[in-house]
N, C-alpha and C positions, 0 to 999 in steps of 0.2 A: 567523566573524564574526557577531555577534549584533545584529540590527537592532532599534531602538526603534520605537514606533508612529508612523505617519505620519497626518496629518489627512485626506489623500486618497492613494490608492495604487492605480493601475490598471495601470501598466506602466513599464518603465524608459525612460530617455531618454539621449541622448548629449550634451545641453546642459543647463546649469543656470543659474538666475538667482536671486540673493538680493536681496530688497528690505528695506532697513532705514530707520531714521528719518533717516539722513544720506546714504545712497548707494544705488545699484543696481550690482551687480556680476554678471558672468557668465563662464562658462568652457565650452569644448568638450572632450570626451574621445574619444579613439580608442584602439583596441587594436592594438598592433603587436608581432608575435612573442610574443603571449600576455601582454603587459604594458600596463597602461593608461598613456596619454600625454596630457598636456594640450597641445592644439595651438593654442588661441587663448583669449584672455581679454579682458574689457572692463570699464570702470569709469566711472560717472557720478555726480557729486555731486548731492544734492537741496538745494533752498533750505530754509532754516530754517522749520520748521513745516509743510512740505508733507505730512509723514506723522508721525503720533504713534501708537506701538504701544500698544494697549489691549485688555484682555479684554472689555470691555463696550460701549465707545463706538466710533463710526466711526474708522477708522485713516487713511484717505486724505482729507486735507483740501484738497489742491490736486491734483485729478485730472489736470489738463493737465500740470503739472510732472512728476508721477510717471510718467504714461503716456509723456511725451516721453523721459524718461531710460530707461525700459524699452525703448522703440522703438530708441533709439540703441545700446543694448547689444546688442539682438537683431540689429541691422543688422551690427554688427562681428563677431557670431558666425555670420553667414551666413544669417540669417533662418530658424532652425529652426522647424518646425511643432509639434513636441512638446518640452516642457521639463520639468525637475524644478524646483520652486519652493521656495525657502527663505524663511521668514517669521520675524519676531522672536519670541523666547521669550514676551514678555508677552501675546501674543494667545491663549495657551492656559493652562489650569490642568493641571498634571501631578500625579498622585497615585499612590501605591503602595498597592494593596489586596491583602489576604491572604484567601484562601478556604480553609476547612478541607476542603471537598469541592468538586471541580470537576465540573460537569455534563458528561455525555458528548455532549450535543447542543450545537452551536455557537450556535444561536438562544437556548437557555436560558441559556448562559453570558453572551451579550451582554445579555440582559435583566437578569441579576443585576448585572452590572457597571454598567449604566445606573442601576439602582435604588440602588446603593451611592453613586455620584457625585452623584446628583440632590440629595442633602441638602446638599452643599457648593457646589453650582452657584449663581452669582450671577444666573442667569437661568433661565427655564423649560427643563426638559430637552428639551422638544419643539423648542426652538430650537437645540439643541446638536448639534455634530458630535463623536462619541465614537469613539475608536479605542484599542486596547489590544493588548499582547503579553504572553506569559508571561515572568515574571522568574525569580528564583531559587526553587528549592524548599527549604522548611525543614521541620523536624519538626512545626511548628505548621500547615503547610499550604503552598499554592502562592501565590506573589506574582504580581501583574500590574501592569505599568506602564500607567497609563491617562492618556490625553490628551483633554481636553475643551475645545472652543472653540465660540464662537457661530457658527453656520453662515453668517450673513450677512456676518460679518467675513472669513471664509475666502473667501467669494464675491467680496468686494471685491478681494482680491489676484488671484484667478483671472480676474476681469473685466478687470483692467488688462492682464494677459497676453493674454487673448483679443482685446481691442480692438487689440492690436498683432500679431495673427495667430499667436499661439502658445498651444497647449492645454497646461495644466498637468496632466500625468498623475499627478504626485506633488506633494504639498504637505507640508512638514515643518518642524520647528523648527530654529533655528540651532544650539543646543547639542547637540541629538540628533545632528546631522550632523558636528559637530566630534568627538563621541564615535565616530561611525562611521568617520571618517577615522583616528582613533587606533587603533581596533580593526583596521583594515585594514593598519596599519603594525607596526613592531617597537618602537615607543616605550615600550610598557609590558611588554615581555618576553613570552615565550610558554611555556606549559606544554603538556602532552599534550592538554588540553581547551581551550586558548585562553590568554588573558592570566592570569598568576599573581599572586595577592595583591590587596590593596586599593589603589585609586588615586583621586586627587582631580583633577578638572578645574575650573579657575577660568576662566570665559569672560566677558570684559568687553566691553561695548558702550557707546557714548556715553550711552545712556539707561537702561541696566540692567546688572546683573551676575547671573550664574547660577553656582551651585556644584552639581556633580554628583559623587557618590561611587559608584564601581563596585567590586564584588567579583568580580574576574576580568572576565568579559564582562557581568555582570548589574548593572543600576542598583539601588542600595539607598538612595539619597538624592538629592533634587532640590529646590533652592530658588532662586527667582528674586526679585530685589529691585530696585526702581526706583533710579536713580542719585541722585535727590534725597531719598532716605530718610536720616534721621539716622544717624550712625555711619560709620566708614570701612570700606573693603573689607577691610582687615586685621582689623578687629573682627568683621566677618561671618564671615571665614574662621576666626578663633579660636573663635567660638561654634559653628560647624559642627564643628570638630575636637573640641570638648568633647562635643557631642551624639554624635558618632561613637564616642568612647571609652565614654561612659556608656550609650548606648541601642542601639548597633549592634555591640557586642562588638568594637570596633576594637582592633587590635593594632599599628597604625602603617601609614602609607602607604608602599607600595613605590615609588610615583612620584607627584610632584605636577607638573601641567602647567598652564601659563598660555596662554590664547588670546585673541585679539581686541584686546589692548592696542595693538599697533602699527598695527592696522587702523582705529583710531578710538576705542578704549576708553580710551586715555590722551590727554590734551590736547596734550602735547608729546612729542617723541621721548625726551627725558631722563626723562620721567615713567615710562616703561616699566621702566627699570632700577631706579628708586626703588620702584616697585610690586613688582617681583620680589624685591628685597632685604627689603622690609617683610614680604612673605609668608614668606620664608625665616626671618626672625627670629621670627615668630609660631609657625611650624610646626616650627622647628628641623629643617628638611629642605631639600634642594636643590630648587629650582623651575626646571624647564626649560620652554621654549616649544614649542608644538605645531609640528611641521614636516611638512606633508603630502607632502614629497618622499620620505619613507620609504614612502609608499603608492603614489605615481605617479612617472613620469618627466615631464620638461618638454621640450617641443620646444626645440631649440637656439636658436631666435630669441627666446625669452622671457627677459627680464631679471628678476632675482630680488632682492628686498629684503624686510626684515621685514614691512613693510606689505602687500606682495603676498602673502606666505605666510599671514598672518592672514586676509586676504580670501579666499584660495583654499581654506582648510581646510573650511568648511561646504559649499562647492560640490563638493569632492572626495568628501566623506562621502555626500552625497545621490546623486551619480552612481554611486559604487561599490555602494550598496545595491541598485541595479537592474542593475548591469553585471558583477557578480562572476563570472558564468558566461559572459559574452559571448565570451570567447576560445575 
């Protein structure tokens, strides 16, 4: 399992909380006989406008409403003291940077990465939280997946959790953790060194959509777009597929996965199927939905529906990144 960069990462946790523009969700994970099991979950809707995901501006506009929802979710999870926290994709800028030569010293590598991303940062690099991991190696050099966020915005989310008695030991993006949930499952097939072939993830939220292309376990493309941008999701997917073929030496997607639509990315339940069929027509490929049950078991008391599975996926992804050796 290959982990993408997290904005904060100090230790694993058994409970996770996701804060989005429309809801707060949480889940608890236990290991039973060497297998991860979801033992509890919780969900709270947010009032319109209480939170607006942004790279540069304050995200939490109604602190009382967001903190109250987080507190109620934590209460139903048993008041964990340490959590993993999932935040919306638009709070960070994700870049793929290639270095011909990689410094042997970690500090030197970090300085080069920061110097590379500062040119595209919409704020001073001194205000930024920068994290990165090695991606795929190519004949032209080593790629790195770099995540850049404004530090005070990440602290907004951490502060909400802290005010409700929970320390966010890990802070990470929603789509990264849907990817992590998929990588922990068998939904994209397995080769000797991990997932085989290229695959596309389309992650849809009420206020944005993110497309990620992976070559096996390695991220090779990441694009986030606000929901109010001109053009349909199908148009965006089509443009991405053309870029994949022309610039990324794409030979076709082994799998195409859709996430988030049932959890709020589609306005009505019927829209999910319309969205899926539209993507299939544009890509001429079967589009499946992400199912985190291929990575974890569910306690028998938990009822399952499409909306629940979409909500669960990023929570499972962030918990498994810190728990894979817990058994």
